[in-house]
N, C-alpha and C positions, 0 to 999 in steps of 0.2 A: 240382739240381746245387749242391754246396757250394763255391762259387768264392771267396767273400770272407769268411773267418771272422773278419777283423778288424772288421768293421763295428761292445747291451745290450738269510665271512666273517661269520660271525655270532659274537657273543660267547658262549663256552661256559662253563658252570659245572658241570663234571662232578665227581662225588664225589672223584676221585683228585687231579687237578691241572689247571690251565689251561694247555694246551700248544697248539702250532701244529697238531698232529694233531687234538686235540679240537675246535678251532674249525672245522677243515675238515670233520670228520665231521658237525658240526651244519650246516655249509654244504650238505652232501649232502641234508639234509632240507629246507632252505629256500634253494635256490640262486637263487631269484628275488629274494631280499632283498639289495640292493646295499650299503646303508649300515647297519651293524649296531648302532652305538651313538651316543647323542646327543653332539654335539660343540658347541663354540662356533660362532657363525655364520661366523667366519673359516675355521675348520678345516672345517666342514661344506661350505662353498662350494668350497674347494680340493679336498676329497675328491671331491665330486660332479663337478667338472671333470675330475679324473683318471679316474674310472670311466666317465664319459660318453664318453670317447675310446675305450672298448673296442670298440664296434660299428663306428665309421667306420674304425678302424685294423685291422679284421678280427682282433683279438686273440682267442685261445682262452681265456686266463686272465689276469686281473689280480687280485692279492691284496695287501693291505697290512695289516701288523700294527704295533701300538705297545705296547711293554712286554709282549709275549706275548699281547696281546689283539687279535683281528682287528677292524680298523676297518671294512673293507668289501671287496667283491669284485665282479668282473664275470666271468661265464662265458658264452661264446658259446652261444646257444640255451638258456641257463639250466641247462646240464649241466656238471658238473665233469669235465674231461677226464682221461684217463689220462696216463702218462708221455709227455713231449714232448722231442724231441732239443734239447739245450742249445746246440748249435753251440759257439762259442768260450767260452761260460761254462764249458764243460768244463775249459778251462785253469785257471780259478780254483779248481775243485774238485780238480784234480790238484795244484795248489799246496798245498792243505790236506793231501793224502795224504802229502806228504814229511815233515810234522811228526813223526809217530810214529817214523819211521825215524831222524830226527835224535835224538829223545829217547832211543832205546835204543842209539844208537851204530852202527847199521847203515849210516848215512850219517854221515861224520865231521863235516862242516860244509857249508854252502852253497858254500864256496870250495874244496871238494874237486874235483880235476880229473876230468873225464869219463874220462880215460885210466885211472883206477883201476878203472873198470868195463869199459872197452874198451881193452885194451893196445895194439891197433893204432894208437891215437892218441898213443902215447908219443913219436913223432917229430915234429920240426918245430913249427910254430905251433899245431897242434891240441893239443899237450901243454899249452898254456896255457889252453885252454877249460875253464871251471868250470861247476858246476851253476848257480851264481848267474847266469852269463852267458847260459845257456839260458833262465833264468826272467825275466831283464830284457831279453832280445832284443839282447844285445851280443856274441853268439858270433862274429860275422863270417862265418858260414856262407853260402855261395851259396844263393839262395832265389828261387823263382818264386812270386809271391803267389797266383796261381790254383792252387788245390789240385787241380783236375781235370787240370792239365797234367802234373804229375809224381807227386804223392803218391797220389791214388786209383788211378791205373793201375799203380803199383808193386806188385809182389807182397809186398814187405817194406818197410814204411815206416821201420823202424829202420835197416836196411841202406842204404836210400836216403840217410838222414841221415848215416850214418857215411862214406859214399862222397863226400859233398859237399866241394867245394873251399872254401877260405876266400876271400871277396871283400874282406874288410877285416881289420885287425888285431884279435884277440880283445880285447874290453873297450872298444873305441874308439867304434864307431858304433851307436847304437840303430836297429834295423831289425826290424820285426815279422816273425817268422819261424816259420811253421807247421811247416816241415820240421824245424827244430832242436828245437822243443818235443816232437815225437814221440820224441826220444831219452829223454825222461823216462819214457816207458812202459817202455823197456828197463832204465833205471837202477833204477826202482822194482822191477821184476821181479827183477833181480839182487840187490838189497839185501834184498828181502822173501822171496825164495825161492818166489814164486808170481806169476802174472800180476797186473798192476795192478788189473784189475777184481775179481779174487778177493780181493786184499789189502784193497781198500776194502770189499767185500761182507762179509768176515769180521771186519773191524775197525771203522772209523769208522761205516760204514752200519749194521752190526749194533747197535753201541752206541746209535745214535740212532733205531733202528727205521725206517730208510730202505729202501725197496724199489724199486730202479732197474728200468727197462725194459732191453731189450737194448742192449749197448754195441757200437757199430760197430767192426769189426776189419778189419785188412788180410788178405790171402790167407794169410799165414803164421800168423794167429791172434792177432796182437798188437792189443790195443785201442789206438785212436788216443788220443794225449794232447791233440791240438789241438782235437778235437771228438768227437762220437759218443755221449756219455753222455745217457741219457733219464731224466728225473725228473718227478714230479708237481710242481705248484706248491707244495703243502704240504711235500713233502720238500725241495725247493729252499729254501723258507723256513726250514726247520730249520737248514740250513747257514748261512744268513744270521744266524740267531739265535746259532749257535756263534761266528761272527766277532764279532757284537755283544757277546757276553759273554766275549770274549777267551779262547776255547777251552774255556769251561766249559759243560757240558750237564747241567742238572738236578742240580747239586751235584757233578758229577764233572769233573775237569780232563782233557779228552780231548786237548787241544793246549796247549802252553805259551803263556802270555801273551807271553813274549819272542818266540816264533815268529810269533804273530799280528801283533805290532808290526813285526817284520821284513818281513812280507809287504806291509805298508802303507806302508813308507818310500819316498818318491819316488826313482826311479832315473834319470829323464830329464826333459827339457823337456816331454814329452808327458804328464807326471803319471802315469806308469806305475809301479806298485809291482812286486812279484814275482808276475806273472800276475794281478794285480788292478789295476784302474784307480782313480785317486784324483780325486774331484771337489772342486775348491777352493771356498771360499766365494764367490769371484768369479774370473772369468777374462776379461781384456780382450784383444781382437785388433786390431792395427793393421797394415795391409798393409806388408810388407817389400819395398821396391823391389828389393833384391838377389835376391829369390826367383825372379824371372823369368829372370835369367841362369842360375841353378841349374837351372831347368826345361829350358832350352835345352841346357845341358851334359849333362843326363841323357837327352836324346833325346826329350823330350815334343814331339809334333807342333806345328808353328808355329801352326795355327789355334786350338788349345787354349790355348797360351801367350798369344797375342794377345788372345783373348777374356777371359782372366783378368786380363791386364795392364790392359785397358781398363775392365773391369767392376769391378775391385777398387781402382782407383787412388784413393789417399787415404782408403780405407774404414776405418771403426772399428766394431767390434762388441763388445757387452758380455756375450754368452753364446754357448754352442755352437750353439744353435738358430738364432739370427740370423746367425751366421757361416756355417753351412751353407746357409742361405737365400741369403746373399749370393753364395756360390759357384754355387749353382743358377741364380740370375738372370744371373750373369756368363756362364755357359756356354750358357744358353738351353735350348730344348726337348729337345735331345739330351744334357742334362747328365749323365744317369746313365752312358751308354756312354763319354762323354769322361772323366768323373771316375773311373770304375772301371777303364776300359781304359788311359787315358793317364797317370793319376796313381797310383792304388792299384796298378795292374798293374805299375808300376815301383817300388813300395815307397815312394811319396811320399804321406804323410798330409797332411790339410788344414792342420795346424799349421805345416807347412813354408812356407806362404805368408805367414805373419804374424810379427810381433814380439808375443810373448805375455807378459802379466803376470798372476800368479796370487796368490790369497790362501791362507790356511791351509786344511787339509782340512775339507770339510763332509760328505763321504760317500765310501764305498768301494763299488766295484761291479764285477761281471762283465758283459760285453756280448758278444753273439753275433750272427751274421749273421741278418738278417730282423727284428732287434729283440728278441732274447732278453735279459732283464735280471734280475739279482739285485742289489738296492741295499740298502746298510746305512748308516743315518744315526745315528751314535753319540750325538750330543748330544740327539736326540729319542727315542732308543731305537726307531727305526723300521726295519722290514725290508719291502721291497716286491719283488714278482716280476711280471714280464710275460712271457708265452709266446705264440708263434704257431707253428702247425704248418704252415709253408710254406717252400719253398726260395727261393733268391735269384732264380731265373729267373722264378718266377711272381709275385714281389712287385710290387705296384702302388704308384703314388704314394701316400705317406702311411702305408703299412702298416708301415714300419719304426719308427714311433712315436719319431721322433728326439728329441722333447721329453719323453719319459717321465721321465728323471732330473730335469729342471727341475720337472715337475709333482709328483713325489714330494717334492722339496725344498720346494715351496710348501705341501704338506700338513704337512711337518715344522716349518715356520717357527712360532716362538712356542710349540711344545710344550715343556713342562717336561721335564727329564731324569727327574723323579720319575714312577714308574709310576702310572697312573690307578687310582682306587678300583675294585676288581673286584666290588663288591657289587650293581651295578645291572643 
């Protein structure tokens, strides 16, 4: 059940060129080899710690590249898996799909009103909703975070979104919204003249030799934009490389540098870009005493509020992992049902409990339910992917790999931006 979509390698020297595809093809022949290239002791240790987490987190695939070279991988049972559903990482890929439509003028700008594509929205406050607001989650559209409540049962996810009322003024309040994001499927189809999955298949994916698995669709045949795309780790890594290289793929500019930069501009206090998340060099969390009054006002059950108020009083955390651990400890053994049902189920993310201070961007990433990740670290030229073929209901403690991003950043630390020598 896809309930909470907000929740994130051997070195090949082929005659033609060293690409992500080539490294993974070699990995097919030597899937038991986890670390592929000699590194400094610091890097080797961090890489080993990352890959050693593959088995206990029930990961199906972990792959990390640096400057097009595969540093290492983990595959469950030593077998390279086929395409795995990306969950909300799909949103980040849909964000890339809009770039070509902007470049050729079929979408005028990110600030173009949705009403230009759906004239029924030309009345009232909905006329003010723009594509950018859909992408930065400030559309103000009514939303039920659990996708199994409204979205999956609906025969037409786009019509469901079009019929939604506004619960806040467009552009005002950031609130992660799966229902709104599904409008992008319809907008892309109208702009491109073909369904979103076909547009990507015939365009960006074809140019990059990416071969997706089935894309989940609603009963009307629309591919979901919030989730549903399946890719292999190698193909997902290619899209990370495209972002790393500012839209360039093997010498061809597939997306404009300006557009990639726009996707990665912070849009809210949660460090969200446009359908991409931004990981700062540091993030500090200090409990906000005013947060608990906000929780009560939003209808969070008193036992949950009281547990958080007692457990987080005066707390300070220096990273996401320790912050989430603090929430878990405060809520106790039933933390998952309380966190997902009482907080996330009301559209309240963990950052709302804290005063947050952040540093400059260290990485950009897509993150999906169950712990799907695509991470790009520009300063170190690193791309990393983690995939797990499991749904939220079957996920066990630790399988979400909550510290994957931190461990990738540990590998990236001290790497020079200069690509390594490819001769060894």
